[in-house]
N, CA, C and O atoms as a Tinker XYZ file with bonds, in Angstrom:
   464  protein
     1  N   -108.493000   97.271000  -43.008000    73     2
     2  CA  -108.161000   96.191000  -42.122000    64     1     3
     3  C   -107.789000   94.946000  -42.896000    63     2     4     5
     4  O   -106.880000   94.216000  -42.500000    81     3
     5  N   -108.490000   94.689000  -44.012000    73     3     6
     6  CA  -108.148000   93.523000  -44.837000    64     5     7
     7  C   -106.751000   93.668000  -45.427000    63     6     8     9
     8  O   -106.028000   92.682000  -45.572000    81     7
     9  N   -106.370000   94.903000  -45.767000    73     7    10
    10  CA  -105.046000   95.103000  -46.310000    64     9    11
    11  C   -103.978000   94.792000  -45.259000    63    10    12    13
    12  O   -102.911000   94.270000  -45.580000    81    11
    13  N   -104.274000   95.114000  -44.023000    73    11    14
    14  CA  -103.310000   94.857000  -42.960000    64    13    15
    15  C   -103.139000   93.357000  -42.714000    63    14    16    17
    16  O   -102.015000   92.894000  -42.516000    81    15
    17  N   -104.229000   92.594000  -42.724000    73    15    18
    18  CA  -104.167000   91.156000  -42.499000    64    17    19
    19  C   -103.506000   90.426000  -43.673000    63    18    20    21
    20  O   -102.923000   89.359000  -43.475000    81    19
    21  N   -103.581000   90.953000  -44.841000    73    19    22
    22  CA  -102.989000   90.271000  -45.992000    64    21    23
    23  C   -101.591000   90.786000  -46.325000    63    22    24    25
    24  O   -100.979000   90.324000  -47.288000    81    23
    25  N   -101.098000   91.701000  -45.573000    73    23    26
    26  CA   -99.763000   92.238000  -45.821000    64    25    27
    27  C    -98.713000   91.189000  -45.454000    63    26    28    29
    28  O    -98.841000   90.553000  -44.407000    81    27
    29  N    -97.667000   90.981000  -46.285000    73    27    30
    30  CA   -96.663000   89.957000  -46.036000    64    29    31
    31  C    -95.875000   90.176000  -44.738000    63    30    32    33
    32  O    -95.491000   89.208000  -44.082000    81    31
    33  N    -95.637000   91.404000  -44.373000    73    31    34
    34  CA   -94.898000   91.683000  -43.131000    64    33    35
    35  C    -95.729000   91.262000  -41.913000    63    34    36    37
    36  O    -95.173000   90.729000  -40.953000    81    35
    37  N    -97.027000   91.485000  -41.931000    73    35    38
    38  CA   -97.900000   91.075000  -40.845000    64    37    39
    39  C    -97.936000   89.548000  -40.730000    63    38    40    41
    40  O    -97.880000   88.986000  -39.636000    81    39
    41  N    -98.030000   88.898000  -41.890000    73    39    42
    42  CA   -98.049000   87.428000  -41.894000    64    41    43
    43  C    -96.728000   86.880000  -41.350000    63    42    44    45
    44  O    -96.723000   85.900000  -40.605000    81    43
    45  N    -95.618000   87.506000  -41.716000    73    43    46
    46  CA   -94.310000   87.083000  -41.220000    64    45    47
    47  C    -94.218000   87.276000  -39.706000    63    46    48    49
    48  O    -93.733000   86.391000  -39.001000    81    47
    49  N    -94.669000   88.399000  -39.211000    73    47    50
    50  CA   -94.646000   88.648000  -37.764000    64    49    51
    51  C    -95.558000   87.680000  -37.011000    63    50    52    53
    52  O    -95.208000   87.195000  -35.935000    81    51
    53  N    -96.723000   87.405000  -37.586000    73    51    54
    54  CA   -97.651000   86.453000  -36.975000    64    53    55
    55  C    -97.046000   85.058000  -36.942000    63    54    56    57
    56  O    -97.198000   84.336000  -35.957000    81    55
    57  N    -96.363000   84.678000  -38.011000    73    55    58
    58  CA   -95.707000   83.371000  -38.071000    64    57    59
    59  C    -94.583000   83.293000  -37.018000    63    58    60    61
    60  O    -94.454000   82.285000  -36.325000    81    59
    61  N    -93.787000   84.339000  -36.904000    73    59    62
    62  CA   -92.729000   84.357000  -35.894000    64    61    63
    63  C    -93.309000   84.291000  -34.477000    63    62    64    65
    64  O    -92.782000   83.587000  -33.615000    81    63
    65  N    -94.383000   85.021000  -34.250000    73    63    66
    66  CA   -95.017000   84.983000  -32.942000    64    65    67
    67  C    -95.531000   83.582000  -32.598000    63    66    68    69
    68  O    -95.345000   83.097000  -31.482000    81    67
    69  N    -96.173000   82.947000  -33.563000    73    67    70
    70  CA   -96.677000   81.576000  -33.356000    64    69    71
    71  C    -95.510000   80.608000  -33.132000    63    70    72    73
    72  O    -95.591000   79.726000  -32.277000    81    71
    73  N    -94.430000   80.769000  -33.896000    73    71    74
    74  CA   -93.268000   79.894000  -33.720000    64    73    75
    75  C    -92.646000   80.052000  -32.335000    63    74    76    77
    76  O    -92.287000   79.065000  -31.694000    81    75
    77  N    -92.518000   81.313000  -31.871000    73    75    78
    78  CA   -91.978000   81.550000  -30.531000    64    77    79
    79  C    -92.901000   80.990000  -29.450000    63    78    80    81
    80  O    -92.441000   80.430000  -28.455000    81    79
    81  N    -94.206000   81.150000  -29.658000    73    79    82
    82  CA   -95.166000   80.614000  -28.707000    64    81    83
    83  C    -95.047000   79.089000  -28.627000    63    82    84    85
    84  O    -95.040000   78.523000  -27.534000    81    83
    85  N    -94.952000   78.423000  -29.787000    73    83    86
    86  CA   -94.804000   76.959000  -29.830000    64    85    87
    87  C    -93.497000   76.535000  -29.154000    63    86    88    89
    88  O    -93.484000   75.565000  -28.397000    81    87
    89  N    -92.403000   77.247000  -29.417000    73    87    90
    90  CA   -91.107000   76.926000  -28.807000    64    89    91
    91  C    -91.184000   77.070000  -27.284000    63    90    92    93
    92  O    -90.626000   76.256000  -26.549000    81    91
    93  N    -91.871000   78.104000  -26.824000    73    91    94
    94  CA   -92.036000   78.307000  -25.385000    64    93    95
    95  C    -92.822000   77.160000  -24.768000    63    94    96    97
    96  O    -92.458000   76.668000  -23.701000    81    95
    97  N    -93.882000   76.732000  -25.415000    73    95    98
    98  CA   -94.651000   75.597000  -24.905000    64    97    99
    99  C    -93.819000   74.309000  -24.892000    63    98   100   101
   100  O    -93.915000   73.512000  -23.958000    81    99
   101  N    -93.017000   74.116000  -25.918000    73    99   102
   102  CA   -92.182000   72.906000  -25.995000    64   101   103
   103  C    -91.167000   72.879000  -24.858000    63   102   104   105
   104  O    -90.969000   71.842000  -24.225000    81   103
   105  N    -90.528000   74.009000  -24.598000    73   103   106
   106  CA   -89.539000   74.072000  -23.507000    64   105   107
   107  C    -90.219000   73.918000  -22.145000    63   106   108   109
   108  O    -89.654000   73.301000  -21.242000    81   107
   109  N    -91.390000   74.452000  -21.992000    73   107   110
   110  CA   -92.127000   74.297000  -20.745000    64   109   111
   111  C    -92.467000   72.821000  -20.507000    63   110   112   113
   112  O    -92.397000   72.329000  -19.380000    81   111
   113  N    -92.829000   72.138000  -21.571000    73   111   114
   114  CA   -93.129000   70.707000  -21.459000    64   113   115
   115  C    -91.892000   69.925000  -21.059000    63   114   116   117
   116  O    -91.974000   69.031000  -20.216000    81   115
   117  N    -90.745000   70.244000  -21.648000    73   115   118
   118  CA   -89.494000   69.572000  -21.284000    64   117   119
   119  C    -89.137000   69.860000  -19.827000    63   118   120   121
   120  O    -88.713000   68.968000  -19.093000    81   119
   121  N    -89.311000   71.098000  -19.427000    73   119   122
   122  CA   -89.022000   71.469000  -18.044000    64   121   123
   123  C    -89.939000   70.730000  -17.082000    63   122   124   125
   124  O    -89.510000   70.291000  -16.015000    81   123
   125  N    -91.195000   70.597000  -17.464000    73   123   126
   126  CA   -92.159000   69.872000  -16.628000    64   125   127
   127  C    -91.773000   68.406000  -16.487000    63   126   128   129
   128  O    -91.841000   67.854000  -15.389000    81   127
   129  N    -91.371000   67.772000  -17.576000    73   127   130
   130  CA   -90.990000   66.347000  -17.499000    64   129   131
   131  C    -89.712000   66.165000  -16.694000    63   130   132   133
   132  O    -89.579000   65.181000  -15.967000    81   131
   133  N    -88.764000   67.100000  -16.808000    73   131   134
   134  CA   -87.534000   67.014000  -15.996000    64   133   135
   135  C    -87.867000   67.180000  -14.519000    63   134   136   137
   136  O    -87.302000   66.489000  -13.672000    81   135
   137  N    -88.782000   68.094000  -14.207000    73   135   138
   138  CA   -89.189000   68.291000  -12.813000    64   137   139
   139  C    -89.904000   67.051000  -12.264000    63   138   140   141
   140  O    -89.752000   66.692000  -11.096000    81   139
   141  N    -90.674000   66.421000  -13.124000    73   139   142
   142  CA   -91.389000   65.212000  -12.724000    64   141   143
   143  C    -90.399000   64.094000  -12.408000    63   142   144   145
   144  O    -90.592000   63.364000  -11.435000    81   143
   145  N    -89.343000   63.943000  -13.208000    73   143   146
   146  CA   -88.321000   62.944000  -12.954000    64   145   147
   147  C    -87.566000   63.243000  -11.677000    63   146   148   149
   148  O    -87.292000   62.336000  -10.892000    81   147
   149  N    -87.224000   64.511000  -11.456000    73   147   150
   150  CA   -86.539000   64.880000  -10.222000    64   149   151
   151  C    -87.411000   64.615000   -8.994000    63   150   152   153
   152  O    -86.917000   64.176000   -7.956000    81   151
   153  N    -88.687000   64.881000   -9.119000    73   151   154
   154  CA   -89.608000   64.623000   -8.022000    64   153   155
   155  C    -89.670000   63.125000   -7.715000    63   154   156   157
   156  O    -89.709000   62.734000   -6.549000    81   155
   157  N    -89.678000   62.293000   -8.747000    73   155   158
   158  CA   -89.707000   60.840000   -8.536000    64   157   159
   159  C    -88.427000   60.379000   -7.837000    63   158   160   161
   160  O    -88.481000   59.526000   -6.951000    81   159
   161  N    -87.277000   60.936000   -8.229000    73   159   162
   162  CA   -86.014000   60.590000   -7.572000    64   161   163
   163  C    -86.038000   60.989000   -6.107000    63   162   164   165
   164  O    -85.599000   60.228000   -5.245000    81   163
   165  N    -86.547000   62.175000   -5.824000    73   163   166
   166  CA   -86.589000   62.654000   -4.446000    64   165   167
   167  C    -87.532000   61.774000   -3.604000    63   166   168   169
   168  O    -87.245000   61.482000   -2.443000    81   167
   169  N    -88.649000   61.359000   -4.198000    73   167   170
   170  CA   -89.590000   60.508000   -3.465000    64   169   171
   171  C    -88.958000   59.158000   -3.137000    63   170   172   173
   172  O    -89.131000   58.653000   -2.028000    81   171
   173  N    -88.227000   58.565000   -4.084000    73   171   174
   174  CA   -87.572000   57.286000   -3.802000    64   173   175
   175  C    -86.497000   57.462000   -2.735000    63   174   176   177
   176  O    -86.309000   56.590000   -1.887000    81   175
   177  N    -85.801000   58.578000   -2.778000    73   175   178
   178  CA   -84.779000   58.841000   -1.760000    64   177   179
   179  C    -85.418000   59.023000   -0.381000    63   178   180   181
   180  O    -84.876000   58.565000    0.624000    81   179
   181  N    -86.560000   59.688000   -0.341000    73   179   182
   182  CA   -87.276000   59.872000    0.921000    64   181   183
   183  C    -87.730000   58.528000    1.471000    63   182   184   185
   184  O    -87.620000   58.279000    2.672000    81   183
   185  N    -88.242000   57.654000    0.597000    73   183   186
   186  CA   -88.667000   56.324000    1.043000    64   185   187
   187  C    -87.487000   55.525000    1.577000    63   186   188   189
   188  O    -87.601000   54.839000    2.593000    81   187
   189  N    -86.353000   55.618000    0.887000    73   187   190
   190  CA   -85.160000   54.908000    1.334000    64   189   191
   191  C    -84.709000   55.422000    2.699000    63   190   192   193
   192  O    -84.389000   54.633000    3.589000    81   191
   193  N    -84.684000   56.725000    2.862000    73   191   194
   194  CA   -84.275000   57.314000    4.138000    64   193   195
   195  C    -85.255000   56.961000    5.248000    63   194   196   197
   196  O    -84.842000   56.756000    6.389000    81   195
   197  N    -86.544000   56.885000    4.936000    73   195   198
   198  CA   -87.548000   56.516000    5.932000    64   197   199
   199  C    -87.335000   55.070000    6.395000    63   198   200   201
   200  O    -87.455000   54.777000    7.584000    81   199
   201  N    -87.021000   54.168000    5.458000    73   199   202
   202  CA   -86.740000   52.794000    5.823000    64   201   203
   203  C    -85.490000   52.697000    6.687000    63   202   204   205
   204  O    -85.447000   51.957000    7.671000    81   203
   205  N    -84.479000   53.458000    6.299000    73   203   206
   206  CA   -83.235000   53.468000    7.065000    64   205   207
   207  C    -83.476000   54.008000    8.474000    63   206   208   209
   208  O    -82.931000   53.489000    9.448000    81   207
   209  N    -84.292000   55.049000    8.571000    73   207   210
   210  CA   -84.619000   55.627000    9.871000    64   209   211
   211  C    -85.370000   54.633000   10.743000    63   210   212   213
   212  O    -85.071000   54.504000   11.930000    81   211
   213  N    -86.337000   53.930000   10.172000    73   211   214
   214  CA   -87.085000   52.952000   10.971000    64   213   215
   215  C    -86.176000   51.802000   11.424000    63   214   216   217
   216  O    -86.337000   51.281000   12.527000    81   215
   217  N    -85.237000   51.415000   10.585000    73   215   218
   218  CA   -84.285000   50.372000   10.969000    64   217   219
   219  C    -83.407000   50.858000   12.128000    63   218   220   221
   220  O    -83.184000   50.123000   13.089000    81   219
   221  N    -82.916000   52.083000   12.037000    73   219   222
   222  CA   -82.091000   52.634000   13.103000    64   221   223
   223  C    -82.884000   52.813000   14.403000    63   222   224   225
   224  O    -82.351000   52.602000   15.492000    81   223
   225  N    -84.154000   53.200000   14.284000    73   223   226
   226  CA   -84.994000   53.328000   15.477000    64   225   227
   227  C    -85.195000   51.988000   16.157000    63   226   228   229
   228  O    -85.159000   51.896000   17.384000    81   227
   229  N    -85.410000   50.939000   15.357000    73   227   230
   230  CA   -85.581000   49.607000   15.957000    64   229   231
   231  C    -84.278000   49.144000   16.605000    63   230   232   233
   232  O    -84.316000   48.519000   17.665000    81   231
   233  N    -83.131000   49.432000   15.997000    73   231   234
   234  CA   -81.852000   49.084000   16.605000    64   233   235
   235  C    -81.652000   49.862000   17.903000    63   234   236   237
   236  O    -81.136000   49.317000   18.878000    81   235
   237  N    -82.050000   51.112000   17.921000    73   235   238
   238  CA   -81.946000   51.921000   19.136000    64   237   239
   239  C    -82.816000   51.357000   20.233000    63   238   240   241
   240  O    -82.382000   51.259000   21.381000    81   239
   241  N    -84.056000   50.978000   19.895000    73   239   242
   242  CA   -84.954000   50.396000   20.894000    64   241   243
   243  C    -84.378000   49.100000   21.455000    63   242   244   245
   244  O    -84.474000   48.836000   22.653000    81   243
   245  N    -83.780000   48.297000   20.583000    73   243   246
   246  CA   -83.165000   47.040000   21.021000    64   245   247
   247  C    -81.977000   47.324000   21.933000    63   246   248   249
   248  O    -81.779000   46.629000   22.930000    81   247
   249  N    -81.193000   48.331000   21.600000    73   247   250
   250  CA   -80.008000   48.671000   22.406000    64   249   251
   251  C    -80.397000   49.223000   23.767000    63   250   252   253
   252  O    -79.611000   49.112000   24.708000    81   251
   253  N    -81.570000   49.809000   23.908000    73   251   254
   254  CA   -81.990000   50.386000   25.175000    64   253   255
   255  C    -82.588000   49.361000   26.135000    63   254   256   257
   256  O    -82.834000   49.689000   27.296000    81   255
   257  N    -82.826000   48.147000   25.691000    73   255   258
   258  CA   -83.396000   47.116000   26.559000    64   257   259
   259  C    -82.367000   46.652000   27.581000    63   258   260   261
   260  O    -81.165000   46.664000   27.317000    81   259
   261  N    -82.853000   46.244000   28.753000    73   259   262
   262  CA   -81.968000   45.797000   29.831000    64   261   263
   263  C    -81.192000   44.549000   29.431000    63   262   264   265
   264  O    -80.023000   44.395000   29.783000    81   263
   265  N    -81.851000   43.662000   28.695000    73   263   266
   266  CA   -81.180000   42.422000   28.274000    64   265   267
   267  C    -79.959000   42.715000   27.401000    63   266   268   269
   268  O    -78.918000   42.076000   27.548000    81   267
   269  N    -80.089000   43.661000   26.514000    73   267   270
   270  CA   -78.967000   44.022000   25.635000    64   269   271
   271  C    -77.837000   44.648000   26.417000    63   270   272   273
   272  O    -76.667000   44.353000   26.173000    81   271
   273  N    -78.180000   45.520000   27.363000    73   271   274
   274  CA   -77.145000   46.132000   28.193000    64   273   275
   275  C    -76.387000   45.086000   28.996000    63   274   276   277
   276  O    -75.164000   45.160000   29.120000    81   275
   277  N    -77.112000   44.106000   29.545000    73   275   278
   278  CA   -76.469000   43.054000   30.317000    64   277   279
   279  C    -75.596000   42.179000   29.415000    63   278   280   281
   280  O    -74.506000   41.761000   29.807000    81   279
   281  N    -76.083000   41.911000   28.217000    73   279   282
   282  CA   -75.299000   41.103000   27.266000    64   281   283
   283  C    -73.977000   41.796000   26.924000    63   282   284   285
   284  O    -72.930000   41.151000   26.877000    81   283
   285  N    -74.027000   43.095000   26.687000    73   283   286
   286  CA   -72.799000   43.840000   26.378000    64   285   287
   287  C    -71.854000   43.842000   27.588000    63   286   288   289
   288  O    -70.643000   43.671000   27.443000    81   287
   289  N    -72.422000   44.035000   28.770000    73   287   290
   290  CA   -71.593000   44.070000   29.977000    64   289   291
   291  C    -70.911000   42.721000   30.205000    63   290   292   293
   292  O    -69.751000   42.674000   30.614000    81   291
   293  N    -71.616000   41.639000   29.946000    73   291   294
   294  CA   -71.029000   40.303000   30.169000    64   293   295
   295  C    -70.053000   39.913000   29.075000    63   294   296   297
   296  O    -68.946000   39.465000   29.372000    81   295
   297  N    -70.435000   40.070000   27.830000    73   295   298
   298  CA   -69.628000   39.551000   26.733000    64   297   299
   299  C    -68.471000   40.458000   26.349000    63   298   300   301
   300  O    -67.369000   39.973000   26.095000    81   299
   301  N    -68.695000   41.739000   26.302000    73   299   302
   302  CA   -67.650000   42.633000   25.816000    64   301   303
   303  C    -66.807000   43.225000   26.943000    63   302   304   305
   304  O    -65.599000   43.400000   26.786000    81   303
   305  N    -67.435000   43.532000   28.073000    73   303   306
   306  CA   -66.702000   44.129000   29.175000    64   305   307
   307  C    -66.245000   43.089000   30.200000    63   306   308   309
   308  O    -65.507000   43.420000   31.128000    81   307
   309  N    -66.673000   41.845000   30.040000    73   307   310
   310  CA   -66.334000   40.717000   30.917000    64   309   311
   311  C    -66.700000   40.976000   32.376000    63   310   312   313
   312  O    -65.966000   40.584000   33.284000    81   311
   313  N    -67.825000   41.629000   32.596000    73   311   314
   314  CA   -68.314000   41.846000   33.949000    64   313   315
   315  C    -69.130000   40.635000   34.381000    63   314   316   317
   316  O    -69.609000   39.864000   33.549000    81   315
   317  N    -69.281000   40.481000   35.689000    73   315   318
   318  CA   -70.008000   39.319000   36.199000    64   317   319
   319  C    -70.795000   39.709000   37.434000    63   318   320   321
   320  O    -70.531000   40.727000   38.072000    81   319
   321  N    -71.768000   38.872000   37.752000    73   319   322
   322  CA   -72.538000   39.057000   38.980000    64   321   323
   323  C    -71.811000   38.326000   40.100000    63   322   324   325
   324  O    -70.891000   37.544000   39.860000    81   323
   325  N    -72.238000   38.594000   41.313000    73   323   326
   326  CA   -71.608000   37.931000   42.456000    64   325   327
   327  C    -71.851000   36.434000   42.390000    63   326   328   329
   328  O    -72.966000   35.979000   42.135000    81   327
   329  N    -70.787000   35.675000   42.624000    73   327   330
   330  CA   -70.911000   34.214000   42.655000    64   329   331
   331  C    -70.799000   33.568000   41.293000    63   330   332   333
   332  O    -70.876000   32.343000   41.197000    81   331
   333  N    -70.625000   34.323000   40.257000    73   331   334
   334  CA   -70.479000   33.750000   38.914000    64   333   335
   335  C    -69.014000   33.645000   38.550000    63   334   336   337
   336  O    -68.189000   34.436000   39.008000    81   335
   337  N    -68.700000   32.666000   37.726000    73   335   338
   338  CA   -67.346000   32.510000   37.221000    64   337   339
   339  C    -67.373000   32.646000   35.706000    63   338   340   341
   340  O    -68.311000   32.199000   35.046000    81   339
   341  N    -66.342000   33.260000   35.169000    73   339   342
   342  CA   -66.256000   33.438000   33.718000    64   341   343
   343  C    -65.183000   32.507000   33.181000    63   342   344   345
   344  O    -64.035000   32.543000   33.623000    81   343
   345  N    -65.559000   31.694000   32.246000    73   343   346
   346  CA   -64.607000   30.809000   31.573000    64   345   347
   347  C    -64.461000   31.311000   30.154000    63   346   348   349
   348  O    -65.430000   31.379000   29.397000    81   347
   349  N    -63.241000   31.661000   29.807000    73   347   350
   350  CA   -63.003000   32.211000   28.482000    64   349   351
   351  C    -62.163000   31.201000   27.698000    63   350   352   353
   352  O    -61.028000   30.902000   28.071000    81   351
   353  N    -62.722000   30.689000   26.628000    73   351   354
   354  CA   -62.038000   29.698000   25.794000    64   353   355
   355  C    -61.318000   30.385000   24.651000    63   354   356   357
   356  O    -61.798000   31.375000   24.098000    81   355
   357  N    -60.149000   29.840000   24.304000    73   355   358
   358  CA   -59.437000   30.441000   23.167000    64   357   359
   359  C    -60.181000   30.139000   21.870000    63   358   360   361
   360  O    -60.888000   29.135000   21.790000    81   359
   361  N    -60.036000   30.983000   20.859000    73   359   362
   362  CA   -60.720000   30.723000   19.588000    64   361   363
   363  C    -60.170000   29.447000   18.940000    63   362   364   365
   364  O    -58.976000   29.155000   19.007000    81   363
   365  N    -61.058000   28.721000   18.328000    73   363   366
   366  CA   -60.656000   27.465000   17.669000    64   365   367
   367  C    -59.962000   27.766000   16.359000    63   366   368   369
   368  O    -60.354000   28.657000   15.606000    81   367
   369  N    -58.914000   26.991000   16.112000    73   367   370
   370  CA   -58.209000   27.141000   14.848000    64   369   371
   371  C    -58.856000   26.207000   13.823000    63   370   372   373
   372  O    -59.256000   25.085000   14.134000    81   371
   373  N    -58.938000   26.691000   12.644000    73   371   374
   374  CA   -59.517000   25.869000   11.574000    64   373   375
   375  C    -58.444000   24.942000   11.051000    63   374   376   377
   376  O    -57.339000   25.369000   10.716000    81   375
   377  N    -58.781000   23.675000   10.985000    73   375   378
   378  CA   -57.843000   22.694000   10.474000    64   377   379
   379  C    -57.989000   22.606000    8.969000    63   378   380   381
   380  O    -59.093000   22.557000    8.426000    81   379
   381  N    -56.849000   22.589000    8.317000    73   379   382
   382  CA   -56.899000   22.487000    6.856000    64   381   383
   383  C    -56.958000   21.010000    6.479000    63   382   384   385
   384  O    -56.252000   20.181000    7.053000    81   383
   385  N    -57.780000   20.707000    5.541000    73   383   386
   386  CA   -57.964000   19.344000    5.076000    64   385   387
   387  C    -57.069000   19.129000    3.871000    63   386   388   389
   388  O    -57.158000   19.844000    2.872000    81   387
   389  N    -56.205000   18.130000    3.984000    73   387   390
   390  CA   -55.320000   17.825000    2.863000    64   389   391
   391  C    -56.071000   16.946000    1.867000    63   390   392   393
   392  O    -56.789000   16.022000    2.248000    81   391
   393  N    -55.896000   17.243000    0.635000    73   391   394
   394  CA   -56.545000   16.450000   -0.390000    64   393   395
   395  C    -55.577000   15.366000   -0.855000    63   394   396   397
   396  O    -54.406000   15.624000   -1.133000    81   395
   397  N    -56.093000   14.177000   -0.928000    73   395   398
   398  CA   -55.302000   13.039000   -1.372000    64   397   399
   399  C    -55.795000   12.647000   -2.743000    63   398   400   401
   400  O    -56.986000   12.423000   -2.961000    81   399
   401  N    -54.861000   12.571000   -3.653000    73   399   402
   402  CA   -55.245000   12.195000   -5.006000    64   401   403
   403  C    -55.266000   10.673000   -5.113000    63   402   404   405
   404  O    -54.287000   10.001000   -4.789000    81   403
   405  N    -56.356000   10.162000   -5.554000    73   403   406
   406  CA   -56.524000    8.722000   -5.720000    64   405   407
   407  C    -56.445000    8.430000   -7.205000    63   406   408   409
   408  O    -57.193000    8.982000   -8.011000    81   407
   409  N    -55.514000    7.543000   -7.548000    73   407   410
   410  CA   -55.391000    7.196000   -8.959000    64   409   411
   411  C    -56.523000    6.253000   -9.329000    63   410   412   413
   412  O    -56.709000    5.208000   -8.706000    81   411
   413  N    -57.245000    6.621000  -10.309000    73   411   414
   414  CA   -58.344000    5.762000  -10.726000    64   413   415
   415  C    -57.826000    4.745000  -11.739000    63   414   416   417
   416  O    -57.234000    5.094000  -12.760000    81   415
   417  N    -58.067000    3.491000  -11.423000    73   415   418
   418  CA   -57.633000    2.402000  -12.283000    64   417   419
   419  C    -58.846000    1.818000  -12.999000    63   418   420   421
   420  O    -59.969000    1.854000  -12.497000    81   419
   421  N    -58.594000    1.306000  -14.131000    73   419   422
   422  CA   -59.646000    0.597000  -14.854000    64   421   423
   423  C    -59.829000   -0.769000  -14.189000    63   422   424   425
   424  O    -58.934000   -1.237000  -13.485000    81   423
   425  N    -60.960000   -1.399000  -14.402000    73   423   426
   426  CA   -61.166000   -2.721000  -13.781000    64   425   427
   427  C    -60.071000   -3.725000  -14.160000    63   426   428   429
   428  O    -59.706000   -4.555000  -13.327000    81   427
   429  N    -59.545000   -3.680000  -15.363000    73   427   430
   430  CA   -58.493000   -4.617000  -15.759000    64   429   431
   431  C    -57.204000   -4.365000  -14.992000    63   430   432   433
   432  O    -56.496000   -5.307000  -14.634000    81   431
   433  N    -56.895000   -3.083000  -14.738000    73   431   434
   434  CA   -55.698000   -2.778000  -13.972000    64   433   435
   435  C    -55.852000   -3.223000  -12.512000    63   434   436   437
   436  O    -54.876000   -3.652000  -11.896000    81   435
   437  N    -57.051000   -3.128000  -11.959000    73   435   438
   438  CA   -57.301000   -3.599000  -10.596000    64   437   439
   439  C    -57.089000   -5.103000  -10.496000    63   438   440   441
   440  O    -56.486000   -5.588000   -9.539000    81   439
   441  N    -57.590000   -5.847000  -11.495000    73   439   442
   442  CA   -57.400000   -7.310000  -11.487000    64   441   443
   443  C    -55.915000   -7.638000  -11.621000    63   442   444   445
   444  O    -55.410000   -8.539000  -10.951000    81   443
   445  N    -55.235000   -6.920000  -12.469000    73   443   446
   446  CA   -53.818000   -7.150000  -12.689000    64   445   447
   447  C    -53.028000   -6.904000  -11.386000    63   446   448   449
   448  O    -52.146000   -7.685000  -11.029000    81   447
   449  N    -53.358000   -5.811000  -10.690000    73   447   450
   450  CA   -52.676000   -5.504000   -9.413000    64   449   451
   451  C    -53.019000   -6.541000   -8.355000    63   450   452   453
   452  O    -52.172000   -6.856000   -7.520000    81   451
   453  N    -54.217000   -7.074000   -8.362000    73   451   454
   454  CA   -54.626000   -8.048000   -7.378000    64   453   455
   455  C    -53.946000   -9.388000   -7.612000    63   454   456   457
   456  O    -53.509000  -10.033000   -6.659000    81   455
   457  N    -53.852000   -9.814000   -8.864000    73   455   458
   458  CA   -53.282000  -11.132000   -9.159000    64   457   459
   459  C    -51.770000  -11.104000   -9.196000    63   458   460   461
   460  O    -51.169000  -12.096000   -8.785000    81   459
   461  N    -51.126000  -10.097000   -9.633000    73   459   462
   462  CA   -49.665000  -10.085000   -9.736000    64   461   463
   463  C    -49.081000   -9.101000   -8.847000    63   462   464
   464  O    -47.860000   -8.955000   -8.805000    81   463
């Protein structure tokens, strides 16, 4: 048995086995860390989708209220109740402001213009 353990071919095979075992553990560790990163990405995406869903649910609840339905009927469809009048004003045009360049004079030039 001692001859078998000290034989160079056995030592070489044992070394190769240990090297393959170490390589397998190293790749498993890399795979584990990649899976951990993917899981973190999926969790953030789930949180984002949950926030988006809650926002859409609140918008849906708001849209289902009677006040919102009446607002849409009045403003967008121009419907009215009996005895009401609708006054529709045209959109206001924005006036452009012209810039006037003022020549800045030194105090001596102002005195000169004032006296002569």
